[in-house]
FIDREN-323464 format. One record per residue (C-alpha): residue number from 1; residue in three letters; x, y, z. Coordinates in steps of 0.02 Angstrom, whole numbers, plus 50000, padded with zeros to 5 digits. Layout:
residues N
[node NUM, ALA, [X, Y, Z]] ...
This chain:
residues 364
[node 1, MET, [50008, 49995, 50003]] [node 2, ALA, [50064, 50179, 49963]] [node 3, PHE, [50094, 50304, 50088]] [node 4, GLU, [49960, 50411, 50022]] [node 5, ASP, [49833, 50262, 50029]] [node 6, TRP, [49877, 50216, 50208]] [node 7, PHE, [49854, 50397, 50282]] [node 8, ILE, [49692, 50417, 50187]] [node 9, ALA, [49630, 50245, 50249]] [node 10, HIS, [49680, 50298, 50434]] [node 11, ALA, [49622, 50478, 50425]] [node 12, ARG, [49518, 50532, 50584]] [node 13, VAL, [49381, 50605, 50474]] [node 14, ALA, [49245, 50527, 50590]] [node 15, SER, [49236, 50478, 50767]] [node 16, LYS, [49223, 50289, 50815]] [node 17, PRO, [49036, 50243, 50826]] [node 18, HIS, [48973, 50201, 51002]] [node 19, LYS, [48816, 50136, 51073]] [node 20, LYS, [48751, 50254, 51193]] [node 21, ALA, [48660, 50413, 51148]] [node 22, THR, [48764, 50544, 51256]] [node 23, LEU, [48728, 50717, 51297]] [node 24, ASP, [48845, 50771, 51164]] [node 25, ASP, [48757, 50682, 51032]] [node 26, LYS, [48591, 50755, 51067]] [node 27, MET, [48677, 50932, 51064]] [node 28, THR, [48757, 50889, 50900]] [node 29, PHE, [48593, 50831, 50833]] [node 30, PHE, [48503, 50992, 50869]] [node 31, GLN, [48641, 51096, 50805]] [node 32, GLN, [48644, 50999, 50641]] [node 33, LEU, [48460, 50994, 50614]] [node 34, GLY, [48451, 51191, 50658]] [node 35, THR, [48594, 51218, 50528]] [node 36, LEU, [48511, 51109, 50397]] [node 37, VAL, [48342, 51190, 50422]] [node 38, THR, [48425, 51365, 50415]] [node 39, SER, [48504, 51313, 50244]] [node 40, GLY, [48328, 51267, 50164]] [node 41, THR, [48345, 51070, 50185]] [node 42, PRO, [48178, 50991, 50208]] [node 43, LEU, [48136, 50945, 50383]] [node 44, LEU, [48129, 50762, 50341]] [node 45, GLN, [48280, 50755, 50237]] [node 46, ALA, [48363, 50854, 50387]] [node 47, LEU, [48314, 50718, 50503]] [node 48, GLN, [48381, 50586, 50398]] [node 49, LEU, [48536, 50658, 50367]] [node 50, CYS, [48569, 50692, 50551]] [node 51, GLY, [48524, 50511, 50586]] [node 52, GLU, [48655, 50461, 50460]] [node 53, GLN, [48789, 50568, 50521]] [node 54, SER, [48764, 50537, 50708]] [node 55, GLN, [48910, 50428, 50793]] [node 56, SER, [48788, 50368, 50922]] [node 57, LEU, [48709, 50194, 50865]] [node 58, LYS, [48564, 50231, 50971]] [node 59, MET, [48536, 50411, 50893]] [node 60, ARG, [48544, 50327, 50724]] [node 61, GLU, [48398, 50208, 50762]] [node 62, VAL, [48293, 50331, 50852]] [node 63, LEU, [48314, 50473, 50725]] [node 64, GLY, [48283, 50348, 50593]] [node 65, GLN, [48123, 50295, 50684]] [node 66, ILE, [48066, 50475, 50699]] [node 67, ALA, [48097, 50519, 50520]] [node 68, GLY, [47979, 50370, 50472]] [node 69, ARG, [47858, 50436, 50595]] [node 70, VAL, [47862, 50610, 50521]] [node 71, ALA, [47866, 50544, 50345]] [node 72, ALA, [47705, 50448, 50402]] [node 73, GLY, [47617, 50623, 50445]] [node 74, ASN, [47673, 50646, 50622]] [node 75, SER, [47742, 50802, 50677]] [node 76, VAL, [47934, 50802, 50758]] [node 77, HIS, [47885, 50838, 50922]] [node 78, ALA, [47758, 50696, 50938]] [node 79, ALA, [47876, 50583, 50860]] [node 80, ALA, [48009, 50626, 50981]] [node 81, ALA, [47891, 50623, 51128]] [node 82, ASN, [47901, 50432, 51098]] [node 83, TYR, [48081, 50421, 51170]] [node 84, PRO, [48071, 50507, 51329]] [node 85, LYS, [48253, 50428, 51379]] [node 86, ILE, [48338, 50526, 51219]] [node 87, PHE, [48223, 50683, 51225]] [node 88, ARG, [48176, 50757, 51380]] [node 89, ARG, [47998, 50825, 51410]] [node 90, HIS, [48034, 51023, 51394]] [node 91, TRP, [48141, 50991, 51246]] [node 92, VAL, [47990, 50908, 51157]] [node 93, GLU, [47889, 51061, 51211]] [node 94, VAL, [48024, 51178, 51144]] [node 95, ILE, [48032, 51081, 50984]] [node 96, ARG, [47837, 51099, 50973]] [node 97, THR, [47866, 51291, 51000]] [node 98, GLY, [47973, 51288, 50831]] [node 99, GLU, [47859, 51204, 50733]] [node 100, ILE, [47704, 51306, 50774]] [node 101, THR, [47800, 51468, 50736]] [node 102, GLY, [47893, 51406, 50590]] [node 103, GLN, [48053, 51458, 50678]] [node 104, MET, [48136, 51286, 50709]] [node 105, SER, [48307, 51363, 50670]] [node 106, LEU, [48302, 51497, 50796]] [node 107, VAL, [48226, 51380, 50930]] [node 108, LEU, [48347, 51237, 50908]] [node 109, ALA, [48488, 51365, 50924]] [node 110, GLU, [48422, 51432, 51085]] [node 111, LEU, [48375, 51260, 51149]] [node 112, ASN, [48568, 51205, 51108]] [node 113, LYS, [48626, 51359, 51206]] [node 114, GLN, [48523, 51320, 51350]] [node 115, ILE, [48583, 51135, 51359]] [node 116, ILE, [48752, 51187, 51353]] [node 117, GLU, [48727, 51315, 51494]] [node 118, THR, [48629, 51187, 51597]] [node 119, ARG, [48769, 51055, 51567]] [node 120, ALA, [48902, 51166, 51620]] [node 121, THR, [48812, 51227, 51785]] [node 122, SER, [48783, 51055, 51816]] [node 123, ARG, [48968, 51022, 51801]] [node 124, LYS, [49014, 51161, 51913]] [node 125, VAL, [48880, 51086, 52044]] [node 126, LYS, [48963, 50911, 52035]] [node 127, GLY, [49139, 50983, 52040]] [node 128, ALA, [49096, 51097, 52198]] [node 129, MET, [49026, 50942, 52282]] [node 130, MET, [49155, 50807, 52237]] [node 131, TYR, [49266, 50856, 52378]] [node 132, PRO, [49151, 50860, 52518]] [node 133, MET, [49083, 50687, 52455]] [node 134, ILE, [49268, 50627, 52461]] [node 135, LEU, [49285, 50684, 52635]] [node 136, ILE, [49122, 50608, 52695]] [node 137, CYS, [49166, 50439, 52611]] [node 138, PHE, [49329, 50447, 52686]] [node 139, ALA, [49268, 50483, 52869]] [node 140, VAL, [49133, 50359, 52859]] [node 141, GLY, [49259, 50219, 52785]] [node 142, ALA, [49394, 50265, 52920]] [node 143, VAL, [49266, 50268, 53075]] [node 144, THR, [49196, 50097, 52998]] [node 145, LEU, [49369, 50024, 52994]] [node 146, MET, [49407, 50065, 53170]] [node 147, LEU, [49247, 49992, 53231]] [node 148, TRP, [49272, 49834, 53129]] [node 149, LEU, [49458, 49799, 53149]] [node 150, VAL, [49538, 49911, 53287]] [node 151, ILE, [49396, 49911, 53428]] [node 152, PRO, [49379, 49719, 53430]] [node 153, THR, [49571, 49696, 53474]] [node 154, PHE, [49566, 49823, 53614]] [node 155, ALA, [49389, 49751, 53673]] [node 156, GLY, [49461, 49583, 53685]] [node 157, MET, [49607, 49646, 53791]] [node 158, PHE, [49501, 49729, 53909]] [node 159, LYS, [49390, 49589, 53932]] [node 160, ASP, [49550, 49482, 53972]] [node 161, LEU, [49609, 49589, 54093]] [node 162, GLY, [49447, 49603, 54183]] [node 163, ALA, [49446, 49801, 54169]] [node 164, GLU, [49299, 49890, 54204]] [node 165, LEU, [49243, 50007, 54065]] [node 166, PRO, [49194, 50181, 54074]] [node 167, GLY, [49022, 50217, 53999]] [node 168, ILE, [49097, 50303, 53843]] [node 169, THR, [49216, 50138, 53811]] [node 170, GLN, [49058, 50016, 53844]] [node 171, PHE, [48967, 50113, 53714]] [node 172, VAL, [49099, 50114, 53563]] [node 173, VAL, [49134, 49927, 53609]] [node 174, ASP, [48950, 49887, 53597]] [node 175, LEU, [48941, 49989, 53425]] [node 176, SER, [49095, 49893, 53369]] [node 177, ASN, [49007, 49723, 53414]] [node 178, PHE, [48858, 49779, 53321]] [node 179, VAL, [48961, 49821, 53155]] [node 180, VAL, [49052, 49665, 53161]] [node 181, LYS, [48891, 49555, 53181]] [node 182, TYR, [48769, 49650, 53086]] [node 183, GLY, [48872, 49776, 52972]] [node 184, VAL, [48836, 49681, 52806]] [node 185, PHE, [48662, 49670, 52842]] [node 186, VAL, [48652, 49873, 52874]] [node 187, LEU, [48754, 49909, 52711]] [node 188, VAL, [48639, 49787, 52605]] [node 189, GLY, [48489, 49878, 52685]] [node 190, LEU, [48562, 50051, 52649]] [node 191, ILE, [48584, 50003, 52470]] [node 192, ILE, [48413, 49934, 52450]] [node 193, ALA, [48343, 50090, 52536]] [node 194, VAL, [48440, 50217, 52418]] [node 195, VAL, [48378, 50120, 52260]] [node 196, ALA, [48190, 50114, 52337]] [node 197, ILE, [48203, 50307, 52380]] [node 198, LYS, [48273, 50345, 52212]] [node 199, LYS, [48138, 50254, 52117]] [node 200, TYR, [47998, 50327, 52219]] [node 201, GLY, [48084, 50496, 52181]] [node 202, LYS, [48041, 50458, 51997]] [node 203, THR, [47849, 50444, 52021]] [node 204, GLU, [47726, 50581, 52038]] [node 205, SER, [47689, 50569, 52229]] [node 206, GLY, [47884, 50548, 52249]] [node 207, ARG, [47919, 50714, 52152]] [node 208, ARG, [47788, 50795, 52249]] [node 209, LEU, [47838, 50743, 52423]] [node 210, PHE, [48030, 50774, 52394]] [node 211, MET, [47999, 50947, 52312]] [node 212, GLY, [47876, 50999, 52433]] [node 213, VAL, [47985, 50951, 52582]] [node 214, GLY, [48144, 51017, 52487]] [node 215, ILE, [48080, 51190, 52449]] [node 216, GLY, [48057, 51230, 52635]] [node 217, LEU, [48237, 51174, 52694]] [node 218, PRO, [48377, 51297, 52700]] [node 219, ILE, [48500, 51299, 52563]] [node 220, PHE, [48426, 51152, 52470]] [node 221, GLY, [48253, 51245, 52455]] [node 222, ASP, [48351, 51415, 52394]] [node 223, MET, [48438, 51302, 52262]] [node 224, ILE, [48269, 51235, 52202]] [node 225, VAL, [48196, 51408, 52197]] [node 226, LEU, [48349, 51490, 52109]] [node 227, SER, [48350, 51347, 51980]] [node 228, ALA, [48155, 51367, 51954]] [node 229, MET, [48172, 51554, 51920]] [node 230, TYR, [48319, 51523, 51808]] [node 231, HIS, [48222, 51403, 51704]] [node 232, PHE, [48069, 51505, 51700]] [node 233, ALA, [48152, 51671, 51647]] [node 234, THR, [48250, 51576, 51508]] [node 235, ASN, [48100, 51474, 51444]] [node 236, LEU, [47984, 51618, 51455]] [node 237, ALA, [48096, 51732, 51351]] [node 238, LEU, [48130, 51586, 51221]] [node 239, LEU, [47946, 51552, 51205]] [node 240, LEU, [47894, 51738, 51193]] [node 241, LYS, [48037, 51772, 51070]] [node 242, SER, [47977, 51646, 50949]] [node 243, GLY, [47799, 51713, 50938]] [node 244, ILE, [47687, 51596, 51051]] [node 245, PRO, [47552, 51695, 51135]] [node 246, MET, [47559, 51708, 51321]] [node 247, LEU, [47431, 51576, 51372]] [node 248, GLU, [47510, 51443, 51259]] [node 249, THR, [47672, 51499, 51328]] [node 250, LEU, [47617, 51472, 51507]] [node 251, GLY, [47542, 51293, 51453]] [node 252, THR, [47712, 51254, 51373]] [node 253, LEU, [47802, 51314, 51544]] [node 254, GLU, [47691, 51194, 51634]] [node 255, GLY, [47751, 51045, 51530]] [node 256, ILE, [47935, 51109, 51543]] [node 257, PHE, [47914, 51097, 51745]] [node 258, HIS, [47833, 50919, 51728]] [node 259, GLU, [47967, 50848, 51853]] [node 260, ASN, [47933, 50991, 51977]] [node 261, PRO, [47749, 50978, 52034]] [node 262, VAL, [47757, 51120, 52148]] [node 263, TYR, [47795, 51247, 52013]] [node 264, ARG, [47704, 51146, 51884]] [node 265, ASP, [47537, 51163, 51984]] [node 266, ALA, [47575, 51352, 52020]] [node 267, LEU, [47582, 51374, 51831]] [node 268, ALA, [47434, 51295, 51802]] [node 269, ARG, [47350, 51418, 51916]] [node 270, VAL, [47444, 51559, 51846]] [node 271, GLN, [47373, 51517, 51682]] [node 272, SER, [47193, 51500, 51723]] [node 273, ARG, [47200, 51668, 51822]] [node 274, VAL, [47291, 51757, 51661]] [node 275, ALA, [47157, 51681, 51552]] [node 276, ALA, [47024, 51775, 51657]] [node 277, GLY, [47124, 51936, 51608]] [node 278, ARG, [47223, 51964, 51755]] [node 279, PRO, [47422, 52031, 51736]] [node 280, LEU, [47558, 51888, 51735]] [node 281, ALA, [47658, 51980, 51872]] [node 282, ALA, [47503, 51988, 51996]] [node 283, CYS, [47461, 51799, 51956]] [node 284, LEU, [47639, 51743, 51991]] [node 285, GLU, [47649, 51848, 52156]] [node 286, GLU, [47493, 51765, 52207]] [node 287, THR, [47575, 51589, 52201]] [node 288, GLY, [47706, 51638, 52338]] [node 289, LEU, [47833, 51537, 52248]] [node 290, PHE, [47908, 51662, 52132]] [node 291, THR, [48044, 51793, 52199]] [node 292, THR, [48015, 51962, 52222]] [node 293, MET, [48129, 52014, 52084]] [node 294, ILE, [48037, 51898, 51964]] [node 295, ASN, [47872, 51973, 52008]] [node 296, THR, [47956, 52153, 51980]] [node 297, MET, [48035, 52119, 51819]] [node 298, VAL, [47889, 52024, 51734]] [node 299, ARG, [47778, 52183, 51793]] [node 300, ILE, [47910, 52300, 51713]] [node 301, GLY, [47915, 52193, 51555]] [node 302, GLU, [47730, 52196, 51547]] [node 303, GLU, [47717, 52380, 51563]] [node 304, SER, [47852, 52413, 51438]] [node 305, GLY, [47797, 52278, 51316]] [node 306, GLN, [47976, 52202, 51327]] [node 307, LEU, [47949, 52056, 51432]] [node 308, PRO, [48053, 51931, 51334]] [node 309, SER, [48199, 52048, 51334]] [node 310, VAL, [48180, 52089, 51523]] [node 311, MET, [48191, 51888, 51554]] [node 312, GLU, [48335, 51880, 51447]] [node 313, GLN, [48421, 52000, 51562]] [node 314, VAL, [48350, 51912, 51725]] [node 315, ALA, [48411, 51718, 51688]] [node 316, PRO, [48590, 51760, 51691]] [node 317, TYR, [48568, 51844, 51867]] [node 318, TYR, [48487, 51677, 51932]] [node 319, LYS, [48614, 51572, 51861]] [node 320, GLU, [48761, 51657, 51936]] [node 321, LYS, [48675, 51673, 52097]] [node 322, MET, [48644, 51481, 52097]] [node 323, GLU, [48817, 51438, 52069]] [node 324, SER, [48869, 51567, 52198]] [node 325, MET, [48761, 51484, 52336]] [node 326, ILE, [48819, 51313, 52291]] [node 327, ALA, [49003, 51374, 52303]] [node 328, ARG, [48967, 51446, 52477]] [node 329, ALA, [48881, 51286, 52528]] [node 330, THR, [49009, 51161, 52487]] [node 331, LYS, [49136, 51281, 52577]] [node 332, LEU, [49036, 51280, 52735]] [node 333, MET, [49025, 51098, 52710]] [node 334, GLU, [49205, 51053, 52707]] [node 335, PRO, [49265, 51121, 52888]] [node 336, VAL, [49103, 51038, 52971]] [node 337, ILE, [49151, 50871, 52887]] [node 338, ILE, [49328, 50887, 52948]] [node 339, MET, [49272, 50942, 53124]] [node 340, GLY, [49145, 50805, 53133]] [node 341, MET, [49279, 50667, 53087]] [node 342, GLY, [49404, 50746, 53210]] [node 343, ILE, [49293, 50738, 53357]] [node 344, THR, [49223, 50566, 53302]] [node 345, VAL, [49406, 50490, 53291]] [node 346, ALA, [49458, 50590, 53448]] [node 347, GLY, [49315, 50522, 53548]] [node 348, MET, [49344, 50337, 53494]] [node 349, MET, [49533, 50351, 53532]] [node 350, MET, [49488, 50432, 53706]] [node 351, SER, [49371, 50273, 53735]] [node 352, ILE, [49510, 50172, 53712]] [node 353, TYR, [49640, 50257, 53808]] [node 354, MET, [49536, 50295, 53962]] [node 355, PRO, [49531, 50120, 54034]] [node 356, MET, [49711, 50090, 53982]] [node 357, PHE, [49741, 50250, 54089]] [node 358, GLU, [49633, 50183, 54241]] [node 359, MET, [49728, 50022, 54240]] [node 360, ALA, [49895, 50106, 54242]] [node 361, GLY, [49838, 50213, 54399]] [node 362, LYS, [49788, 50062, 54493]] [node 363, VAL, [49957, 49979, 54464]] [node 364, HIS, [50044, 50115, 54549]] 
């Protein structure tokens, strides 16, 4: 084989196909679809081309089926709604907006931008939480190993010497015995409980319970509210810019907040009151779930007729405030975890040495 033939055969003009549909694959799809639609490519042909070009085998399969449904007369958003594991509910709602308004390229560009910003925020949250989680795991692991391996050795020694144990030492020894006998069952039980809670959290009643309780908790409740304000402002601006009427925009927002029953129900009440002719700002304020700033800025936007522009300016504020709060919360967690770990280990060590000091005193 000639050298030219070899490097042409091995040129990295395409990535290696993979089975799963990652977030990057979905973002690439939205970007490609928007570009093709903007260039004048018919929607069905654009879907087929995106499917052929995708490096995800799962995306190829799904996009091929969506193209088939569209060819049979279905809308893109209705076809995409059949694949909730690939296309999130609020993505489908935004695609629906693009089809209704005929501004698919603009809507897809805004959606792609929103997904990129959401992913960046998610990465910052995970990065900020990584160190505290490592500290917690290390602390729990260290204490468990001491109870499992170290304490039984000293407990056996104290028993052989017939030493009378102080209350704190007896408590640690009893706790160690419990860990040795039932630790495996406790671990299995915790794993089962975590899995069960996670599954319950995906149900309607579970989401309603967790969101209802979480929104009233310090820090966690603040983060839920800030996240809701960010998504509300971003999507309200996007929908109104696309030409969707206010009532239909509120209905779409209700679908976007499908996984947050607290705000979904609030938006349903807002929609009914706006339909009765009331201002949006007053309706939002009556729910008690929207911040004073959002209520004020919506009122300003309504009075000036520039609501989409005003919401576009508000959204970054809530994004930055949310990230700042997460950073502060994690910084506060670190010393608390370290202090708790130090006190626990110190207490265990003290419980071991106290009987030894007492025995030494009796010898003299």
